[in-house]
N, CA, C and O of each residue as an XYZ file, in Angstrom:
468
protein
N      -0.813     62.925    134.893
C       0.301     62.781    135.799
C      -0.241     62.320    137.147
O      -1.283     62.788    137.605
N       0.474     61.406    137.768
C       0.071     60.887    139.072
C       0.846     61.581    140.177
O       2.020     61.919    140.025
N       0.160     61.786    141.292
C       0.745     62.486    142.433
C       0.757     61.576    143.650
O      -0.092     60.697    143.796
N       1.736     61.801    144.524
C       1.816     61.033    145.764
C       0.937     61.679    146.830
O       0.244     62.659    146.554
N       0.962     61.140    148.035
C       0.106     61.650    149.109
C       0.539     63.031    149.609
O      -0.181     63.654    150.390
N       1.695     63.512    149.176
C       2.164     64.859    149.529
C       1.848     65.875    148.434
O       2.229     67.041    148.531
N       1.146     65.421    147.391
C       0.785     66.305    146.285
C       1.905     66.547    145.300
O       1.837     67.488    144.509
N       2.935     65.718    145.329
C       4.090     65.849    144.435
C       4.019     64.791    143.335
O       3.502     63.697    143.560
N       4.535     65.112    142.150
C       4.529     64.108    141.080
C       5.266     62.839    141.507
O       6.327     62.894    142.130
N       4.684     61.712    141.161
C       5.350     60.441    141.422
C       6.556     60.343    140.499
O       6.449     60.565    139.293
N       7.692     60.012    141.073
C       8.949     59.992    140.325
C       9.136     58.644    139.631
O       9.653     57.686    140.206
N       8.700     58.611    138.393
C       8.960     57.447    137.560
C      10.054     57.832    136.557
O      10.626     58.919    136.640
N      10.333     56.947    135.625
C      11.408     57.194    134.653
C      11.157     58.450    133.821
O      12.081     59.229    133.587
N       9.932     58.651    133.378
C       9.599     59.803    132.538
C       9.758     61.109    133.318
O      10.361     62.061    132.822
N       9.221     61.153    134.528
C       9.270     62.380    135.332
C      10.696     62.665    135.779
O      11.145     63.808    135.699
N      11.414     61.659    136.246
C      12.801     61.861    136.693
C      13.667     62.368    135.543
O      14.496     63.258    135.729
N      13.475     61.803    134.363
C      14.243     62.250    133.199
C      13.869     63.682    132.827
O      14.745     64.483    132.500
N      12.583     64.011    132.872
C      12.144     65.370    132.547
C      12.708     66.389    133.530
O      13.099     67.487    133.132
N      12.751     66.033    134.808
C      13.309     66.949    135.810
C      14.745     67.297    135.452
O      15.124     68.468    135.458
N      15.542     66.286    135.142
C      16.952     66.544    134.840
C      17.156     67.057    133.419
O      18.231     67.560    133.092
N      16.136     66.934    132.571
C      16.185     67.609    131.280
C      16.139     69.120    131.502
O      16.617     69.893    130.671
N      15.561     69.533    132.629
C      15.442     70.956    132.990
C      16.546     71.409    133.944
O      16.429     72.469    134.559
N      17.606     70.631    134.076
C      18.683     70.945    135.021
C      19.330     72.304    134.730
O      19.825     72.966    135.642
N      19.326     72.718    133.456
C      19.897     74.016    133.080
C      18.808     75.009    132.666
O      19.104     76.019    132.027
N      17.567     74.732    133.021
C      16.451     75.595    132.673
C      15.459     74.879    131.778
O      15.677     73.737    131.373
N      14.359     75.568    131.471
C      13.292     74.911    130.709
C      13.362     75.185    129.202
O      12.465     74.789    128.457
N      14.402     75.845    128.765
C      14.611     76.025    127.331
C      15.462     74.864    126.821
O      16.192     74.235    127.588
N      15.365     74.595    125.560
C      16.177     73.552    124.921
C      16.023     72.189    125.593
O      17.008     71.532    125.929
N      14.777     71.781    125.780
C      14.496     70.475    126.368
C      13.861     69.581    125.306
O      13.482     70.049    124.232
N      13.752     68.317    125.612
C      13.188     67.355    124.667
C      11.709     67.623    124.418
O      11.060     68.343    125.176
N      11.190     67.040    123.357
C       9.769     67.211    123.045
C       8.894     66.586    124.133
O       7.817     67.102    124.432
N       9.343     65.493    124.719
C       8.589     64.855    125.817
C       8.499     65.793    127.031
O       7.439     65.924    127.644
N       9.606     66.431    127.366
C       9.604     67.370    128.491
C       8.756     68.594    128.152
O       8.044     69.108    129.015
N       8.824     69.060    126.923
C       8.007     70.200    126.495
C       6.524     69.895    126.685
O       5.764     70.754    127.133
N       6.113     68.678    126.347
C       4.712     68.281    126.550
C       4.343     68.325    128.032
O       3.275     68.819    128.393
N       5.214     67.819    128.877
C       4.953     67.829    130.324
C       4.869     69.255    130.861
O       4.049     69.548    131.731
N       5.714     70.133    130.345
C       5.738     71.523    130.812
C       4.479     72.298    130.427
O       4.241     73.381    130.962
N       3.669     71.766    129.510
C       2.395     72.408    129.181
C       1.391     72.262    130.317
O       0.423     73.017    130.396
N       1.621     71.294    131.193
C       0.812     71.137    132.406
C       1.308     72.174    133.415
O       2.450     72.102    133.870
N       0.467     73.119    133.759
C       0.870     74.236    134.628
C       1.415     73.748    135.967
O       2.370     74.324    136.487
N       0.824     72.696    136.532
C       1.312     72.167    137.813
C       2.728     71.626    137.685
O       3.561     71.846    138.564
N       3.003     70.923    136.600
C       4.345     70.392    136.401
C       5.342     71.524    136.181
O       6.457     71.487    136.703
N       4.940     72.526    135.411
C       5.823     73.662    135.161
C       6.152     74.374    136.479
O       7.307     74.726    136.718
N       5.155     74.586    137.326
C       5.391     75.225    138.632
C       6.294     74.356    139.512
O       7.141     74.873    140.240
N       6.110     73.051    139.442
C       6.951     72.101    140.176
C       8.410     72.246    139.742
O       9.308     72.318    140.581
N       8.638     72.288    138.440
C      10.001     72.446    137.916
C      10.576     73.794    138.333
O      11.742     73.875    138.718
N       9.780     74.840    138.262
C      10.256     76.168    138.654
C      10.651     76.181    140.137
O      11.650     76.798    140.507
N       9.876     75.510    140.974
C      10.210     75.431    142.406
C      11.508     74.660    142.613
O      12.362     75.075    143.397
N      11.656     73.538    141.911
C      12.901     72.768    142.018
C      14.094     73.590    141.535
O      15.151     73.582    142.165
N      13.926     74.292    140.428
C      15.029     75.104    139.903
C      15.402     76.234    140.851
O      16.578     76.584    140.954
N      14.426     76.810    141.543
C      14.722     77.856    142.532
C      15.523     77.278    143.697
O      16.496     77.882    144.148
N      15.109     76.106    144.182
C      15.851     75.466    145.269
C      17.234     75.025    144.787
O      18.211     75.108    145.531
N      17.309     74.559    143.553
C      18.587     74.178    142.954
C      19.534     75.367    142.943
O      20.702     75.232    143.308
N      19.046     76.523    142.531
C      19.861     77.739    142.481
C      20.384     78.099    143.870
O      21.557     78.437    144.033
N      19.505     78.024    144.867
C      19.913     78.295    146.252
C      20.979     77.285    146.688
O      22.004     77.663    147.256
N      20.733     76.017    146.422
C      21.696     74.978    146.806
C      23.044     75.209    146.121
O      24.094     75.048    146.743
N      23.015     75.580    144.863
C      24.239     75.810    144.097
C      25.066     76.952    144.702
O      26.285     76.840    144.831
N      24.404     78.031    145.064
C      25.115     79.216    145.552
C      25.412     79.194    147.044
O      26.415     79.755    147.483
N      24.552     78.555    147.825
C      24.676     78.650    149.283
C      25.021     77.315    149.941
O      25.648     77.290    151.000
N      24.616     76.210    149.323
C      24.749     74.904    149.975
C      25.560     73.923    149.136
O      25.251     72.732    149.085
N      26.584     74.425    148.488
C      27.391     73.574    147.612
C      28.007     72.406    148.371
O      28.104     71.301    147.838
N      28.416     72.640    149.593
C      29.025     71.565    150.384
C      28.040     70.416    150.603
O      28.407     69.248    150.475
N      26.802     70.745    150.930
C      25.784     69.712    151.139
C      25.462     69.000    149.823
O      25.269     67.784    149.802
N      25.406     69.761    148.725
C      25.143     69.154    147.423
C      26.263     68.191    147.038
O      26.007     67.112    146.503
N      27.500     68.585    147.311
C      28.649     67.747    146.953
C      28.689     66.431    147.729
O      29.359     65.485    147.314
N      27.990     66.369    148.830
C      27.908     65.114    149.574
C      27.195     64.027    148.768
O      27.266     62.847    149.111
N      26.514     64.425    147.705
C      25.798     63.482    146.841
C      26.652     63.005    145.669
O      26.168     62.263    144.814
N      27.905     63.420    145.621
C      28.775     63.128    144.487
C      28.807     61.638    144.141
O      28.658     61.275    142.974
N      28.997     60.778    145.129
C      29.117     59.346    144.828
C      27.834     58.791    144.219
O      27.891     57.927    143.344
N      26.677     59.278    144.669
C      25.414     58.822    144.089
C      25.361     59.186    142.605
O      24.989     58.359    141.773
N      25.729     60.408    142.281
C      25.676     60.864    140.890
C      26.744     60.180    140.046
O      26.488     59.833    138.893
N      27.907     59.987    140.588
C      28.987     59.315    139.875
C      28.584     57.877    139.527
O      28.883     57.391    138.436
N      27.910     57.207    140.453
C      27.502     55.816    140.251
C      26.290     55.670    139.337
O      26.111     54.617    138.724
N      25.459     56.695    139.231
C      24.212     56.550    138.484
C      24.207     57.282    137.145
O      23.828     56.696    136.132
N      24.614     58.532    137.119
C      24.595     59.304    135.872
C      25.979     59.706    135.415
O      26.127     60.333    134.366
N      27.003     59.354    136.190
C      28.384     59.754    135.922
C      28.963     59.044    134.739
O      28.243     58.338    134.033
N      30.239     59.206    134.496
C      31.189     59.927    135.341
C      30.993     61.439    135.242
O      30.537     61.969    134.229
N      31.350     62.102    136.324
C      31.181     63.542    136.413
C      32.509     64.225    136.087
O      33.572     63.759    136.496
N      32.439     65.333    135.348
C      33.641     66.105    135.030
C      34.083     66.871    136.270
O      33.257     67.454    136.972
N      35.358     66.868    136.533
C      35.848     67.551    137.737
C      36.186     69.016    137.485
O      36.322     69.783    138.438
N      36.322     69.417    136.243
C      36.714     70.797    135.936
C      35.557     71.607    135.349
O      35.757     72.453    134.477
N      34.356     71.339    135.837
C      33.162     71.968    135.301
C      32.177     72.262    136.427
O      32.210     71.616    137.474
N      31.299     73.245    136.204
C      30.220     73.518    137.158
C      29.060     72.551    136.979
O      28.189     72.472    137.844
N      29.032     71.820    135.881
C      27.934     70.904    135.588
C      27.596     69.950    136.723
O      26.431     69.859    137.110
N      28.571     69.241    137.267
C      28.249     68.301    138.339
C      27.591     68.948    139.555
O      26.639     68.392    140.103
N      28.072     70.097    139.984
C      27.482     70.738    141.157
C      26.059     71.206    140.850
O      25.203     71.203    141.735
N      25.799     71.610    139.602
C      24.447     72.007    139.212
C      23.515     70.799    139.276
O      22.384     70.908    139.751
N      23.984     69.663    138.804
C      23.196     68.423    138.884
C      22.967     68.026    140.341
O      21.851     67.684    140.731
N      24.029     68.075    141.135
C      23.894     67.669    142.540
C      23.015     68.639    143.324
O      22.318     68.228    144.252
N      23.039     69.912    142.964
C      22.167     70.895    143.622
C      20.699     70.575    143.341
O      19.852     70.731    144.221
N      20.396     70.129    142.123
C      19.035     69.723    141.801
C      18.685     68.423    142.526
O      17.571     68.262    143.024
N      19.631     67.513    142.581
C      19.408     66.273    143.325
C      19.105     66.532    144.790
O      18.224     65.895    145.367
N      19.834     67.469    145.397
C      19.590     67.828    146.793
C      18.196     68.424    146.952
O      17.511     68.142    147.935
N      17.773     69.244    145.994
C      16.426     69.833    146.049
C      15.363     68.734    146.026
O      14.403     68.783    146.795
N      15.529     67.755    145.156
C      14.578     66.635    145.070
C      14.592     65.828    146.362
O      13.540     65.525    146.925
N      15.775     65.487    146.820
C      15.929     64.689    148.037
C      15.199     65.339    149.210
O      14.484     64.669    149.954
N      15.383     66.627    149.364
C      14.792     67.317    150.506
C      13.295     67.551    150.329
O      12.539     67.417    151.290
N      12.853     67.897    149.124
C      11.432     68.124    148.891
C      10.623     66.853    149.153
O       9.546     66.903    149.748
N      11.149     65.728    148.708
C      10.450     64.460    148.871
C      10.767     63.769    150.205
O      10.141     62.766    150.545
N      11.718     64.293    150.946
C      12.090     63.666    152.219
C      12.733     62.299    152.026
O      12.431     61.353    152.753
N      13.613     62.205    151.050
C      14.240     60.923    150.690
C      15.495     60.639    151.504
O      16.184     61.542    151.978
N      15.756     59.363    151.642
C      17.071     58.921    152.111
C      17.997     58.896    150.906
O      17.546     58.931    149.761
N      19.284     58.835    151.171
C      20.263     58.781    150.083
C      20.011     57.572    149.178
O      20.158     57.668    147.960
N      19.636     56.450    149.765
C      19.398     55.241    148.973
C      18.205     55.411    148.030
O      18.216     54.877    146.921
N      17.192     56.135    148.453
C      16.038     56.385    147.589
C      16.421     57.316    146.450
O      16.030     57.092    145.304
N      17.182     58.358    146.757
C      17.654     59.253    145.703
C      18.471     58.475    144.678
O      18.348     58.716    143.477
N      19.287     57.564    145.132
C      20.105     56.762    144.219
C      19.209     55.966    143.266
O      19.497     55.874    142.073
N      18.136     55.399    143.786
C      17.208     54.640    142.935
C      16.523     55.557    141.920
O      16.317     55.161    140.773
N      16.171     56.764    142.326
C      15.572     57.736    141.409
C      16.574     58.110    140.333
O      16.216     58.178    139.157
N      17.820     58.352    140.709
C      18.828     58.753    139.728
C      19.110     57.643    138.710
O      19.500     57.925    137.577
N      18.916     56.411    139.102
C      19.089     55.304    138.151
C      18.052     55.359    137.034
O      18.273     54.816    135.952
N      16.918     56.018    137.296
C      15.854     56.128    136.292
C      16.122     57.228    135.272
O      15.519     57.227    134.199
N      17.005     58.158    135.582
C      17.253     59.308    134.700
C      17.970     58.845    133.443
O      19.047     58.253    133.507
N      17.357     59.124    132.304
C      17.913     58.649    131.026
C      18.605     59.742    130.228
O      19.018     59.506    129.092
N      18.738     60.920    130.793
C      19.314     62.043    130.038
C      20.684     62.378    130.600
O      20.922     62.272    131.803
N      21.573     62.781    129.717
C      22.904     63.241    130.121
C      23.154     64.545    129.392
O      23.024     64.617    128.170
N      23.509     65.568    130.135
C      23.768     66.882    129.515
C      25.133     67.370    129.910
O      25.545     68.454    129.496
């Protein structure tokens, strides 16, 4: 796995997809994600993102919802009568803030995500 100058995994198609494969936790994920999770650093990275996602979901839902159009345009359409979209956006907010991304960069990352749950 390749890391950027901040010590974070470089977000390519495989990593971005694996992150969102773990949007509901690290159980019941693809075999590719399972292989990545055997790397302790990647597993800790996912656990940190999931912790921030949980905080965003419960405390910062308004800020997460500001990402709705990005998710609708890239991985959508999003269901309006479900918690699923806010859970996805909470994870997106965690990634955006951890990496210090602009909205446009997050949008490009979300275009790489090949999984829909």
